[in-house]
C-alpha positions as CSV (number, residue, x, y, z in Angstrom):
1,M,153.1,38.8,93.8
2,I,151.6,35.9,93.2
3,I,147.8,35.9,94.2
4,N,144.6,33.4,93.7
5,L,143.2,34.7,91.0
6,Q,139.3,33.3,91.6
7,K,139.6,33.8,95.4
8,F,140.2,37.6,93.9
9,I,137.6,38.2,92.0
10,E,135.1,36.7,94.1
11,A,136.6,38.6,97.2
12,E,137.0,42.5,94.7
13,K,134.0,41.7,92.0
14,D,131.5,44.2,94.7
15,Y,133.0,46.8,94.4
16,W,134.1,46.6,90.9
17,T,129.7,46.5,90.2
18,E,129.4,49.7,93.2
19,L,131.6,51.5,91.3
20,E,129.9,50.8,88.1
21,V,126.3,52.1,89.5
22,I,128.0,55.2,90.6
23,L,129.5,55.7,87.4
24,D,126.1,54.9,85.4
25,K,124.6,57.2,87.7
26,I,127.5,60.0,87.4
27,E,126.9,59.5,83.2
28,N,123.6,59.6,83.4
29,E,122.0,62.1,85.8
30,P,124.1,65.2,85.1
31,E,122.9,67.9,86.9
32,H,122.5,65.2,89.7
33,K,125.4,65.9,93.2
34,M,126.8,63.2,95.1
35,A,127.2,64.3,99.2
36,A,130.6,64.5,100.8
37,E,130.3,60.5,102.4
38,Q,129.3,59.3,98.7
39,V,132.1,61.1,97.3
40,K,134.8,59.8,99.6
41,Q,133.3,56.3,99.0
42,F,134.2,56.8,94.9
43,H,137.2,57.9,95.4
44,Y,137.9,55.0,97.6
45,L,136.1,52.7,94.9
46,F,138.3,54.6,92.1
47,Q,141.4,54.2,93.8
48,R,140.5,50.4,95.0
49,T,140.1,49.3,91.3
50,S,143.0,51.0,90.2
51,A,144.8,48.9,92.4
52,D,143.0,46.1,91.1
53,L,143.7,46.9,87.9
54,A,148.0,46.5,88.9
55,K,147.4,43.4,90.4
56,I,145.8,42.1,87.5
57,A,147.8,43.3,84.0
58,T,150.2,40.2,84.8
59,F,147.5,37.7,83.8
60,S,147.6,37.6,80.5
61,S,144.5,34.4,81.0
62,E,142.3,37.1,81.9
63,P,141.7,39.3,79.1
64,E,137.9,40.2,80.0
65,I,138.3,41.3,83.5
66,F,141.5,43.4,82.5
67,R,139.3,45.4,80.2
68,Y,136.9,45.9,82.0
69,L,139.0,47.0,84.9
70,E,140.3,49.0,82.8
71,S,137.8,50.9,81.6
72,L,135.9,51.5,85.0
73,T,139.5,52.8,85.5
74,A,138.8,55.7,82.2
75,R,136.0,56.1,83.4
76,A,136.1,57.1,87.6
77,Y,139.4,59.0,86.6
78,G,138.0,60.7,83.7
79,N,135.0,61.7,85.5
80,I,136.9,63.6,89.1
81,H,139.1,65.3,86.6
82,E,136.7,66.3,84.6
83,I,137.0,69.8,83.7
84,R,134.2,70.0,80.8
85,E,130.9,72.2,83.0
86,K,128.3,69.7,83.1
87,P,125.2,70.4,80.6
88,Y,122.5,72.8,82.2
89,R,119.2,71.3,82.4
90,L,116.6,73.9,83.5
91,F,113.4,73.0,85.7
92,P,110.7,75.7,85.1
93,L,108.3,74.6,87.7
94,K,111.7,74.1,90.2
95,W,112.9,77.6,89.0
96,F,109.8,79.4,89.9
97,F,109.3,77.9,92.9
98,Y,112.5,78.1,94.7
99,T,115.3,79.2,92.4
100,F,113.2,82.8,92.0
101,P,112.2,83.7,95.4
102,Q,115.9,82.1,96.5
103,T,117.3,84.6,94.8
104,F,114.9,87.3,95.3
105,R,115.5,86.6,99.6
106,R,119.6,86.8,99.3
107,H,119.6,90.8,97.4
108,I,116.5,91.8,100.2
109,R,119.0,94.9,101.1
110,A,118.5,95.6,97.8
111,F,114.7,95.7,97.6
112,Y,114.4,96.9,100.9
113,L,116.6,100.2,99.0
114,S,114.4,100.6,96.1
115,L,111.3,100.3,97.9
116,A,112.3,103.2,100.1
117,I,113.5,105.2,96.8
118,T,109.9,104.9,95.6
119,F,108.5,105.4,98.6
120,V,110.3,109.0,98.8
121,G,109.3,110.0,95.3
122,F,105.9,108.6,95.9
123,V,105.9,111.0,99.1
124,F,107.0,114.0,97.1
125,G,104.7,113.6,94.5
126,G,102.0,113.1,96.7
127,I,103.1,116.7,98.9
128,A,103.2,118.2,94.5
129,I,99.9,117.5,94.2
130,S,98.0,118.4,97.0
131,F,99.9,122.0,97.1
132,D,100.0,122.8,93.6
133,P,96.8,120.7,91.8
134,M,98.5,122.2,88.8
135,A,101.6,120.4,89.3
136,K,99.9,117.1,87.6
137,E,101.0,118.4,84.1
138,I,104.2,118.9,84.9
139,V,104.5,115.2,86.8
140,L,102.2,113.6,84.8
141,P,103.3,111.7,81.7
142,F,100.3,110.5,80.7
143,R,97.1,112.9,78.8
144,H,94.5,110.7,80.9
145,L,95.7,111.4,84.4
146,Q,95.9,115.2,83.9
147,G,91.9,115.8,83.5
148,S,89.8,115.6,87.0
149,P,89.6,112.6,88.6
150,S,85.6,113.2,89.0
151,E,85.0,113.7,85.7
152,R,86.8,110.3,84.8
153,V,85.1,108.5,87.2
154,A,82.0,109.7,86.2
155,N,82.9,108.9,82.3
156,E,84.2,105.5,83.3
157,E,80.4,105.0,84.8
158,K,78.5,105.7,82.4
159,V,80.0,103.3,80.1
160,L,77.9,99.6,80.6
161,D,78.9,98.0,76.6
162,D,82.4,96.4,76.3
163,R,84.6,98.8,74.6
164,I,87.7,97.4,74.2
165,K,85.7,94.9,73.1
166,G,88.1,92.7,70.3
167,V,90.9,94.7,71.5
168,K,92.1,93.3,74.5
169,M,94.2,91.2,73.8
170,T,96.6,93.9,71.5
171,G,96.2,96.1,75.1
172,A,97.3,93.0,77.2
173,T,100.4,92.7,74.6
174,W,101.2,96.3,74.7
175,Y,101.6,96.9,78.7
176,M,104.0,93.6,79.1
177,T,106.0,95.0,76.2
178,H,105.4,98.4,77.6
179,N,106.4,97.4,81.0
180,T,109.0,95.5,80.5
181,K,110.8,97.7,78.2
182,V,110.7,99.6,81.3
183,S,111.4,97.1,83.9
184,I,114.8,96.6,82.0
185,F,115.9,100.1,81.1
186,V,115.7,100.3,85.9
187,M,117.6,97.4,86.4
188,A,120.1,97.7,82.8
189,S,120.7,101.5,84.6
190,G,122.7,99.9,87.3
191,I,125.9,99.5,85.8
192,T,125.4,104.2,86.1
193,W,127.0,103.1,89.3
194,G,122.9,103.1,90.2
195,I,122.0,106.1,89.6
196,G,120.0,105.6,86.9
197,T,118.1,103.2,88.6
198,I,117.5,105.4,91.5
199,I,116.0,108.3,89.4
200,L,113.8,105.9,87.7
201,L,112.9,104.4,90.6
202,F,112.1,107.7,92.4
203,Y,110.1,109.4,89.7
204,N,108.1,106.2,89.7
205,G,107.4,107.0,92.8
206,V,106.2,110.7,91.8
207,I,104.0,109.7,89.3
208,L,102.4,106.9,91.5
209,G,102.2,109.5,94.4
210,A,100.6,112.1,92.3
211,V,97.8,110.1,90.9
212,A,97.2,108.9,95.0
213,L,96.9,112.2,96.1
214,D,95.2,113.5,93.1
215,Y,92.2,110.7,93.3
216,I,91.9,110.5,96.9
217,L,91.5,114.7,96.9
218,A,88.5,114.5,95.0
219,G,86.8,111.7,97.0
220,Q,87.6,108.7,94.5
221,S,89.7,106.5,97.3
222,K,87.8,103.5,95.9
223,F,87.3,104.3,92.8
224,L,91.7,104.0,93.1
225,L,91.6,101.1,94.5
226,A,89.5,99.0,92.1
227,W,91.6,100.8,89.5
228,L,95.3,100.2,90.5
229,S,95.2,97.4,92.6
230,P,94.0,94.3,90.0
231,H,97.3,95.3,88.2
232,G,99.5,96.9,90.3
233,I,99.7,94.8,93.2
234,I,102.1,92.2,90.8
235,E,103.2,95.1,88.1
236,I,104.5,97.2,91.1
237,P,106.3,94.8,93.2
238,A,108.3,94.0,89.8
239,V,109.3,97.3,89.2
240,L,111.3,96.9,92.4
241,L,112.2,93.9,91.8
242,A,113.6,95.5,88.8
243,G,115.6,97.9,91.0
244,Q,116.6,95.4,92.8
245,A,118.2,94.2,90.1
246,G,120.1,97.3,89.4
247,L,121.2,97.7,92.4
248,V,122.5,94.5,92.6
249,L,124.3,95.5,89.5
250,A,125.1,98.5,91.1
251,N,127.1,97.4,94.1
252,A,128.7,94.3,91.5
253,L,130.1,96.9,89.9
254,I,131.5,99.6,92.6
255,G,132.3,96.8,94.9
256,W,132.0,98.4,98.3
257,G,134.6,96.4,101.3
258,K,134.9,93.8,98.4
259,R,138.6,92.5,97.1
260,T,137.5,90.3,94.2
261,S,137.9,92.3,90.8
262,L,135.2,93.6,89.2
263,R,135.0,90.6,86.9
264,M,134.4,88.0,88.8
265,R,131.9,89.9,90.5
266,F,130.1,90.3,88.3
267,R,130.6,86.5,87.6
268,E,128.4,86.1,90.8
269,I,125.7,88.1,90.6
270,S,125.0,87.3,87.2
271,G,123.1,84.5,87.4
272,N,120.9,86.3,90.2
273,L,119.9,89.4,87.9
274,V,118.7,86.9,85.0
275,T,116.5,85.3,87.4
276,L,115.5,88.6,88.7
277,V,114.9,90.1,85.2
278,L,113.0,86.7,84.1
279,G,110.6,87.0,87.5
280,V,110.3,90.1,86.4
281,G,108.7,89.4,82.8
282,I,107.1,87.0,84.6
283,M,105.3,88.7,86.2
284,L,104.5,91.3,84.0
285,V,103.0,89.4,81.6
286,W,100.4,88.3,84.3
287,A,100.1,91.8,85.7
288,G,99.1,92.9,81.3
289,F,96.5,90.6,81.1
290,I,94.9,91.5,84.8
291,E,95.2,95.2,82.8
292,A,94.0,94.5,79.5
293,F,90.9,92.0,80.9
294,I,90.0,93.4,84.4
295,S,91.6,96.7,85.8
296,Q,90.1,98.2,82.2
297,Y,86.3,97.7,83.2
298,H,84.5,99.4,86.7
299,E,81.9,99.5,88.2
300,P,78.7,98.3,87.0
301,V,80.8,96.5,84.6
302,I,83.1,94.5,87.5
303,P,82.1,95.5,91.4
304,Y,84.6,97.9,92.9
305,S,84.7,95.0,95.5
306,F,85.2,92.2,93.5
307,K,88.3,94.1,91.9
308,I,89.9,95.7,94.9
309,A,89.2,91.8,96.8
310,F,91.1,89.9,93.8
311,G,93.8,92.8,94.4
312,I,94.1,91.9,98.4
313,I,94.4,88.1,97.1
314,E,96.9,88.9,94.5
315,L,99.3,90.6,97.6
316,I,98.8,88.1,99.9
317,L,100.0,85.0,97.5
318,L,103.0,87.7,96.3
319,V,103.9,88.0,99.5
320,L,103.9,84.6,100.7
321,F,105.8,83.4,97.6
322,L,108.5,85.6,97.8
323,S,109.2,85.2,101.7
324,A,108.3,81.5,101.3
325,S,108.7,79.6,98.3
326,G,111.5,77.4,98.6
327,T,112.7,77.4,101.7
328,K,111.0,74.3,102.5
329,I,113.9,73.0,99.8
330,K,116.5,74.6,101.1
331,Q,116.0,72.7,104.5
332,K,115.1,69.4,102.9
333,D,118.8,69.8,100.3
334,A,120.6,71.0,103.9
């Protein structure tokens, strides 16, 4: 085929430049995802450039143009038929404000089930204490919870100095590590087809119900709210999210209504489980700080009204975060 080389180059060079720009973007921004129309255009430019390469191959007088088109074609072919996974780049803020809450909402039914199991345990623990106050020694694992609530409140309110001065950071670290271990165990127990997760959630509810009813029956409801709400507003939902993750794991293991293999089901949820566990860890770090630096101080050191208000603000922000964060980004991407 005879072609006018100069006219050919003038007519085609804009397409080559456009293809080069697209290739540079793909290679420099591996996290970028092209829209469907952009993919079609990219494929069209690749095909056109490949055809141009074949046309110009007969012109030995233009080796530079030939090498340029050959390079473009090779780069385009490599990107189209790439089999290696693109390097994953983590954006912490985007992960926290988008991926984490979106993952929570994606498995909301598992969270509701986790909440329901804990609530049943809460009711059971409350009934056990209300009918048999001596059951505290069996139900409650910590010695300081087995005594009289009124006596404890009286002793706490006599303390005017900073009794944990110099060890608050140590206490915060203990709360973080202990609660994180418990939460990971709750999640990992999903491997027992969910039985272990259900038992742990139920028992956690029993403890909460027993403590709550014990203080309410003793007329110490205000102290209870001021003591638990600053850190509990975050800590308790964190355990519920760990239970959610455990139930998601159990569902993948059982595979109700799914025809995919066990390996594929695990692959589908693995990223979600990691996201939930990391999110729970962050929540428990915050709860640990609050428990050590605020929750352990009572009136007259810190007013109960301040602690309760602090907990209410945390609850509002947490609900807004888990229910709405990331929705605008999702709509924009759609």
